C-alpha positions in Angstrom: 35.1 -13.5 22.7 35.3 -13.0 18.9 32.1 -14.1 16.5 33.6 -13.3 13.4 33.3 -15.6 10.8 36.0 -15.0 8.2 35.1 -15.6 4.5 38.0 -17.9 2.6 36.6 -17.7 -0.9 33.2 -16.8 -2.6 31.5 -18.4 -5.9 28.1 -17.1 -7.7 25.9 -19.6 -7.7 22.9 -18.1 -9.4 22.6 -14.6 -11.0 19.3 -13.5 -11.3 17.2 -10.4 -12.4 16.8 -9.5 -8.6 18.8 -11.4 -6.7 21.9 -12.9 -6.6 22.8 -16.4 -4.4 26.6 -17.2 -3.2 28.1 -20.2 -1.5 30.8 -19.4 0.6 33.5 -20.9 2.2 33.8 -19.4 5.8 36.3 -19.8 9.0 34.6 -19.6 12.0 36.5 -18.7 16.1 37.2 -22.4 16.5 39.2 -22.6 13.5 36.7 -24.5 11.6 35.8 -24.3 7.8 32.3 -24.3 6.9 29.9 -23.4 4.0 27.7 -20.4 3.8 24.6 -20.1 1.1 22.9 -17.0 1.3 20.8 -14.7 -1.3 22.5 -11.0 -2.1 19.3 -8.5 -2.0 19.4 -4.8 -3.2 17.9 -4.0 -0.1 13.9 -2.2 0.0 12.2 0.3 1.3 8.8 0.6 3.1 6.5 3.6 3.7 4.2 4.6 6.5 2.5 6.7 4.3 -0.3 8.5 7.0 -2.6 10.5 5.4 -4.2 13.9 7.0 -7.3 12.2 8.4 -4.7 10.1 10.3 -5.3 7.3 8.1 -2.3 4.9 6.4 -2.4 4.1 2.7 -2.1 0.4 2.4 -1.9 -2.7 0.0 -3.4 -5.5 -0.9 -1.4 -7.3 -3.3 -0.8 -11.2 -4.8 2.8 -12.6 -3.8 3.8 -15.5 -6.3 6.2 -17.6 -4.1 4.0 -18.0 -1.1 0.9 -18.0 -3.5 -1.5 -16.1 -2.3 -2.3 -12.2 -1.2 -1.0 -10.0 1.2 -1.8 -6.7 2.9 1.2 -4.4 3.1 2.9 -1.5 3.4 3.9 0.5 0.2 7.8 -1.0 -0.3 9.8 -1.7 -3.1 13.5 -3.1 -4.0 16.6 -0.3 -3.5 17.5 0.2 -7.4 21.9 0.0 -7.6 23.0 3.3 -6.5 19.9 5.1 -5.4 20.0 7.0 -2.1 16.4 5.4 0.0 15.0 8.4 0.3 14.9 8.5 -3.4 13.6 4.8 -3.2 10.9 5.5 -1.0 9.3 8.5 -2.3 9.3 7.0 -6.1 7.7 3.5 -4.7 5.2 5.9 -2.8 4.4 7.5 -6.1 4.7 4.5 -8.4 2.3 2.2 -6.4 -0.3 4.9 -4.3 0.0 7.5 -7.1 1.2 9.8 -3.9 3.5 12.7 -3.0 4.9 13.5 0.7 6.0 16.7 1.6 7.2 15.3 4.6 9.7 12.6 5.0 11.1 11.0 8.5 13.5 7.8 8.1 12.3 5.3 11.2 14.4 2.7 11.0 16.3 0.1 9.8 15.7 -4.1 9.8 17.0 -7.5 8.4 14.3 -9.5 8.3 15.9 -12.9 6.9 19.1 -13.0 9.0 20.5 -16.4 8.2 20.3 -16.6 4.6 20.1 -13.2 3.8 21.6 -9.8 3.5 18.2 -8.1 2.9 17.6 -4.6 4.6 14.8 -2.4 5.0 14.8 1.4 5.5 11.5 2.6 7.3 10.4 6.2 6.0 7.5 7.7 7.5 5.5 9.7 5.3 3.2 13.0 6.1 1.7 15.6 3.8 0.3 13.5 1.0 -1.1 14.8 -1.9 -2.4 12.3 -4.9 -1.4 12.8 -7.8 -1.9 9.4 -9.4 0.1 6.3 -10.1 1.8 4.3 -12.1 2.1 1.2 -11.4 5.5 -0.8 -13.1 5.2 -3.3 -15.4 3.6 -6.6 -14.2 2.4 -5.0 -11.0 -0.9 -5.4 -10.0 -2.3 -3.8 -6.6 -4.8 -2.4 -5.0 -4.8 0.4 -2.9 -6.5 1.0 0.1 -6.8 3.5 3.5 -7.5 1.8 6.9 -6.6 3.0 10.7 -3.5 2.4 12.4 -5.9 1.1 15.4 -7.8 -0.8 12.5 -4.4 -2.3 11.4 -3.4 -3.4 14.3 -6.1 -5.3 15.2 -5.5 -7.0 11.7 -2.2 -8.1 12.7 -4.2 -9.8 16.0 -6.4 -11.3 14.0 -3.3 -12.6 11.7 -5.3 -10.1 8.4 -1.7 -8.6 8.6 1.3 -11.0 8.6 3.5 -9.3 6.2 6.7 -9.4 8.1 8.2 -6.0 7.0 4.4 -4.6 7.5 4.0 -5.5 11.0 7.3 -4.1 12.3 6.6 -0.8 10.3 3.6 -0.9 12.6 4.7 -1.6 15.1 7.3 1.7 15.2 4.7 3.9 14.0 2.2 2.8 16.9 5.6 3.8 18.9 6.6 6.7 17.1 3.3 8.6 17.2 3.4 7.8 21.0 7.1 9.9 21.2 9.0 6.7 21.5 12.0 6.2 18.7 
């Protein structure tokens, strides 16, 4: 069974600094035409930065849209044309002050497939050395260490409820156990 929807036309509804919103008409597999509205996102990286002591480098950050603080992995958007590893290295240094000697791409996840084309590239970073952070203008966050065991408990308790962070922590847990 062919499930593909074919774009017939596309209109830019909003063109922001970070995201774009599009409204398309698409032909469905049964021949009907329906409207599809979605966010065009440049993609992002998330870094599981593992210190030599086994702890993770984590962040606490206020997020404007939900109007609250979240515990998160270091992460950030991919700049146009930028290699995803370069993005991961840049974001880790800017946000946490760390550089890593060893990088492993773990997976790609699509967090909002119903209304956005965003994808998140997950990296494991090891061999960390602190060089000093350089936050983007308007970016404020607290960097701290957390063990993976405690992070998993924080997920169970609802202290960590950011989806990209939950996905990354579960991937790390499985990776460290030899899965994936």
